[in-house]
C-alpha positions in Angstrom: 70.6 95.4 -4.1 71.5 99.1 -3.8 72.9 101.3 -6.5 74.9 104.5 -5.9 74.8 107.6 -8.1 78.2 108.6 -9.4 79.2 111.4 -11.8 77.4 111.1 -15.1 75.8 107.7 -14.2 72.3 106.8 -13.1 71.5 103.4 -11.5 68.2 101.8 -12.6 66.8 98.4 -11.5 64.2 97.0 -13.8 62.0 94.1 -12.7 61.1 92.1 -15.8 57.8 90.1 -15.5 56.0 88.0 -18.1 53.6 90.0 -20.4 50.0 89.4 -19.4 50.5 88.7 -15.7 50.5 92.4 -14.7 49.0 95.5 -16.2 51.5 97.2 -18.5 50.6 100.6 -17.1 51.1 99.7 -13.5 54.4 97.8 -13.8 56.5 100.9 -14.6 57.4 102.5 -11.2 60.0 104.7 -9.5 60.7 107.1 -12.3 60.2 110.2 -10.1 63.2 109.8 -7.8 66.2 111.3 -9.7 67.4 107.8 -10.7 68.1 106.5 -7.2 65.0 104.3 -7.0 64.5 101.2 -9.2 62.2 101.2 -12.1 60.1 98.3 -13.3 59.4 97.2 -16.8 57.9 94.0 -18.3 59.3 91.5 -20.8 57.9 88.6 -22.6 59.3 85.6 -24.5 58.3 85.8 -28.2 56.3 82.8 -29.2 53.7 81.8 -31.8 50.1 82.2 -30.7 46.8 81.2 -32.3 45.3 84.1 -34.3 41.8 84.5 -35.7 41.2 86.7 -38.6 37.7 88.2 -38.3 35.3 90.2 -40.4 33.0 92.4 -38.5 29.4 92.7 -39.6 25.9 93.8 -38.4 22.5 92.4 -39.2 19.3 91.1 -37.7 17.6 87.9 -36.5 14.9 86.2 -38.5 13.2 82.8 -38.6 15.0 80.0 -40.4 11.8 78.9 -42.1 8.4 80.6 -42.1 5.2 78.7 -43.0 2.3 80.9 -44.1 -1.3 79.6 -43.5 -3.5 81.2 -46.1 -7.3 81.8 -46.5 -9.0 78.7 -48.1 -10.5 78.9 -51.6 -14.0 79.6 -50.4 -14.4 83.0 -48.6 -15.7 82.8 -45.1 -15.7 85.2 -42.1 -13.1 84.7 -39.3 -15.1 83.3 -36.4 -12.2 82.8 -33.8 -8.6 83.6 -33.4 -7.1 81.4 -30.7 -3.4 82.5 -30.8 -1.4 85.7 -30.7 1.9 86.8 -32.1 4.8 85.3 -30.2 2.9 82.3 -29.0 4.4 78.8 -29.1 2.1 76.2 -30.7 2.1 72.4 -31.1 1.7 70.6 -34.3 -2.1 70.1 -34.9 -3.1 72.8 -32.5 -6.2 74.8 -33.5 -5.1 78.4 -34.4 -8.3 79.9 -35.8 -11.8 78.9 -36.9 -13.8 80.3 -39.8 -17.6 80.5 -40.2 -18.7 77.0 -41.4 -22.5 77.5 -41.9 -22.4 77.7 -45.7 -19.7 75.1 -46.0 -21.6 72.7 -43.8 -24.8 73.3 -45.8 -22.9 72.6 -49.0 -21.5 69.4 -47.4 -25.0 68.2 -46.4 -26.3 68.7 -49.9 -23.4 66.9 -51.4 -23.7 64.0 -49.0 -27.5 63.8 -49.7 -26.9 63.7 -53.5 -24.2 61.1 -53.0 -26.5 58.9 -51.0 -29.2 59.1 -53.7 -26.6 58.2 -56.4 -25.4 55.3 -54.4 -29.0 54.1 -54.1 -29.3 54.3 -57.9 -26.1 52.3 -58.3 -27.5 49.6 -56.0 -30.8 49.5 -57.9 -29.0 49.4 -61.2 -26.8 46.5 -60.0 -29.9 44.6 -59.0 -31.5 45.1 -62.5 -28.3 44.0 -64.2 -28.3 40.9 -62.1 -32.0 40.2 -63.0 -31.2 40.8 -66.7 -28.3 38.4 -66.6 -30.5 35.7 -65.0 -33.1 36.3 -67.7 -30.5 35.9 -70.4 -29.3 32.7 -68.8 -32.8 31.3 -68.7 -33.5 32.3 -72.4 -30.3 30.7 -73.4 -31.2 27.5 -71.6 -34.6 27.4 -73.4 -32.9 27.8 -76.8 -30.6 24.9 -76.1 -33.4 22.7 -74.8 -35.5 23.4 -77.9 -32.5 22.6 -80.2 -32.1 19.2 -78.5 -35.9 18.5 -78.8 -35.7 19.4 -82.5 -33.3 16.6 -83.1 -35.9 14.2 -81.8 -38.7 15.9 -83.7 -40.3 17.1 -80.5 -40.2 20.9 -81.2 -41.2 23.1 -84.1 -39.3 25.7 -85.9 -41.7 28.4 -84.7 -40.9 27.5 -81.1 -37.2 27.8 -81.7 -37.5 31.1 -83.6 -39.6 32.6 -80.8 -37.0 31.4 -78.2 -34.1 32.9 -80.1 -36.0 36.3 -80.4 -36.7 36.2 -76.7 -33.0 35.5 -76.0 -32.0 38.5 -78.2 -34.4 40.8 -76.4 -33.1 39.6 -73.0 -29.5 40.2 -74.1 -30.3 43.8 -75.3 -32.1 44.5 -72.1 -29.1 43.3 -70.1 -26.8 45.6 -72.1 -29.0 48.5 -71.5 -29.2 47.9 -67.8 -25.4 47.5 -67.7 -25.0 50.8 -69.4 -27.3 52.4 -66.9 -25.3 50.9 -64.1 -22.1 52.4 -65.5 -23.7 55.8 -65.8 -24.9 55.5 -62.2 -21.4 54.6 -61.1 -19.9 57.6 -62.9 -22.5 59.9 -61.3 -21.9 58.5 -57.9 -18.1 58.9 -58.3 -18.6 62.6 -59.3 -20.8 63.2 -56.3 -18.3 61.4 -54.1 -15.6 63.8 -55.3 -17.9 66.8 -54.6 -18.7 65.5 -51.2 -15.0 65.0 -50.4 -14.4 68.5 -51.6 -17.1 69.8 -49.4 -15.7 67.9 -46.4 -12.3 69.3 -47.1 -13.8 72.8 -47.3 -15.4 72.3 -43.9 -12.1 71.0 -42.5 -10.3 74.1 -44.0 -12.6 76.3 -41.9 -10.5 75.1 -38.9 -6.9 76.4 -39.2 -4.5 73.9 -37.7 -0.7 74.3 -37.1 1.0 72.0 -39.6 4.2 72.0 -37.5 5.3 73.1 -34.0 6.7 76.6 -33.9 6.2 80.2 -32.9 3.5 82.5 -34.2 5.3 85.3 -36.0 2.4 87.2 -37.5 -1.4 87.3 -37.3 -3.0 89.1 -40.3 -6.7 88.2 -39.7 -9.3 89.9 -37.5 -12.4 88.3 -36.1 -15.4 89.0 -38.3 -13.4 89.9 -41.4 -13.6 87.9 -44.6 -10.2 87.9 -46.2 -9.9 87.1 -49.9 -9.0 83.5 -50.8 -5.2 83.0 -50.6 -4.6 85.9 -48.2 -2.2 85.2 -45.4 -3.9 84.5 -42.1 -1.1 83.3 -39.7 2.7 82.9 -40.2 4.7 80.4 -38.2 8.4 80.0 -37.5 8.9 76.3 -37.9 10.4 74.8 -34.8 11.0 78.3 -33.4 14.4 78.1 -35.1 16.1 81.5 -35.7 19.0 82.6 -37.8 21.2 85.7 -38.0 21.5 87.5 -41.3 24.7 89.6 -41.4 25.3 92.1 -44.2 28.8 92.5 -45.6 30.2 94.3 -48.6 30.2 92.1 -51.7 34.0 92.6 -52.0 34.5 90.6 -48.8 32.6 87.5 -50.0 35.8 85.9 -51.3 36.9 85.5 -47.7 33.7 83.9 -46.5 32.8 80.2 -46.9 29.9 78.0 -45.6 30.9 76.4 -42.3 33.1 79.2 -41.0 32.6 79.9 -37.3 30.9 83.1 -36.3 30.9 84.9 -32.9 27.5 86.6 -32.3 26.4 89.3 -29.9 22.6 89.5 -29.5 20.6 92.5 -28.6 20.0 91.2 -25.0 23.7 91.1 -24.3 24.0 87.3 -24.8 26.8 85.9 -26.9 26.8 82.7 -28.9 28.6 81.0 -31.6 27.3 79.7 -34.9 28.4 78.8 -38.4 27.8 80.2 -41.8 25.1 78.3 -43.6 24.3 80.4 -46.7 25.9 83.2 -48.7 23.7 85.4 -50.9 24.9 88.3 -53.2 23.5 91.7 -52.7 20.2 93.0 -54.1 18.1 96.1 -54.0 16.4 95.0 -50.8 19.7 94.7 -48.9 21.0 98.0 -50.4 23.6 96.1 -52.4 25.1 94.4 -49.4 25.7 90.7 -49.5 23.8 88.5 -46.9 25.6 85.9 -44.8 23.2 83.6 -42.9 24.3 82.1 -39.6 22.3 79.3 -37.9 21.5 80.0 -34.2 21.4 77.2 -31.6 18.0 76.1 -30.5 18.6 77.0 -26.8 19.7 80.6 -27.6 16.8 83.0 -26.8 16.4 85.5 -29.7 13.7 87.7 -31.1 13.0 88.0 -34.8 13.9 91.4 -36.1 16.3 92.2 -33.3 19.7 93.5 -34.1 22.8 91.3 -34.0 26.6 91.9 -34.3 28.9 89.3 -35.6 32.5 88.4 -36.2 33.0 86.0 -39.0 36.2 84.0 -38.4 37.7 83.9 -41.9 41.0 82.3 -40.9 42.8 80.6 -38.0 46.6 80.5 -38.0 49.6 80.8 -35.7 51.4 84.1 -35.6 53.8 86.0 -33.4 52.0 88.8 -31.6 53.6 91.4 -29.3 52.0 94.4 -27.5 52.3 97.6 -29.5 54.1 99.2 -26.5 57.1 96.9 -27.2 57.8 98.7 -30.6 60.5 101.4 -30.8 61.3 103.6 -33.6 64.7 102.8 -35.2 66.4 104.7 -38.0 65.5 101.9 -40.4 61.9 101.7 -39.2 60.1 99.8 -36.4 62.0 97.6 -34.1 62.1 96.0 -30.6 64.7 95.8 -27.8 65.8 92.2 -27.3 67.6 91.1 -24.2 70.7 89.2 -25.5 73.7 88.1 -23.3 73.0 90.8 -20.7 72.4 93.6 -23.2 69.5 95.4 -24.8 69.8 94.9 -28.5 67.8 97.1 -30.9 66.4 94.7 -33.6 64.5 95.9 -36.7 61.3 94.0 -37.4 58.6 93.8 -40.1 55.2 94.3 -38.6 51.5 94.0 -39.7 49.0 96.2 -37.9 46.2 94.5 -36.0 42.6 95.9 -36.0 42.5 96.4 -32.3 45.7 98.5 -32.2 46.9 97.0 -28.9 48.9 94.2 -30.6 51.3 94.1 -33.5 52.0 91.0 -35.6 55.7 90.4 -36.3 56.1 89.2 -39.8 59.9 89.0 -39.8 63.0 89.9 -37.8 62.2 88.3 -34.4 63.0 84.7 -33.7 60.7 82.5 -31.6 61.9 82.3 -28.0 63.6 85.8 -28.0 63.1 87.9 -24.9 62.0 91.5 -25.5 61.1 94.5 -23.4 57.5 95.3 -23.7 57.3 98.7 -21.9 60.8 100.1 -22.1 60.2 103.6 -23.3 63.2 105.8 -22.6 64.5 103.6 -19.9 66.3 101.2 -22.2 68.6 101.9 -25.1 70.5 99.8 -27.6 73.5 98.4 -25.8 72.4 99.0 -22.3 73.8 96.4 -20.0 71.4 94.1 -18.2 72.1 92.2 -15.0 69.9 89.8 -13.0 68.8 90.8 -9.5 67.8 88.5 -6.7 64.1 87.5 -6.6 62.0 89.0 -3.8 60.9 86.8 -1.0 57.3 87.1 -2.0 56.7 87.0 -5.7 53.6 86.7 -7.8 52.5 83.4 -9.1 53.5 83.9 -12.8 52.2 81.6 -15.5 55.2 82.2 -17.8 58.0 79.8 -16.9 60.4 81.8 -19.0 60.0 85.0 -17.0 63.2 86.3 -15.5 64.3 89.0 -13.0 66.9 91.3 -14.6 68.5 94.6 -13.9 69.8 97.3 -16.2 72.4 100.0 -15.5 72.1 102.8 -18.0 74.3 105.9 -18.5 72.6 109.1 -19.2 
């Protein structure tokens, strides 16, 4: 379709395409030719779109759970260190060995004393058994003499001697039983000491209690760290978490379970969820800490920096490009295409953090068609007419897109 220039009139053809299918800065064409050449703008159909409200935060990566293996109670020099920082280890794997000479010597002494005590217990049991047999025999003699006395076949002297012998046997049995109990107590004490010595020898071999990654090695071969001093630190399961720092005033918007988009130091992106929220303290400079669990298959290094967006809200909202806004006497507005005319429509807006989009809070109905890059080409009341579609057109995704033309007077 061709347009002719007449006195006081400029013919403009505007090709309206759906927003998002073409770059807004490249769809405006033909403005340099004194109005005889068509100009192209873009339009979109206003609709509700999913919106994520996000809170930006920075932080670092750290292990989810750190297990510290400490020096045993008895000091001993470090004989071997079999792992290095960053190494992955299996549960039960030997991480380090300490000198065991003194511990093994103490174990041998304890085991020797225990064996001696156990021999004393065995001997005491035998003596108790003999004493019990002696008591039984003496008791049988007393009963036999009592029966003979009824027949006049035993004397009182014999019976008295038998009773005294029974009493002596009973006292001896009690004494032997007491010695057996003492031997048992002694043996039990030595057994405890031997077990403790065995444990001490076992403690000289530092094993990984769980599978994980070695985060820190604080010992050096040949050194003798004090008891309780940290030797090796493990990240259990090699599981990491991101710790994001946010101002305490923002905590009201954050809840456990909220999704988080994370950007790791190596350029990888991943998603997680808020697991813990802690108020600020002196260590964090007064900033609150929001902990986000990382997935197991996400490679990350403890201590590395991380950037996160905590998704605090998901909702539907009407968003338009900021380029669609025009300044009206009453405030911000848009140019709607209604019944073949451009209609200036006041709207209430809410600014977006990125600045490229504006959220329409009121004034624009869903389904309305608006110009998104009109600028000075379109005015309130400008007539708009459809033009034929070109033979070859782009494959647009917006089914509501239309080709329209505008004839404006200048």
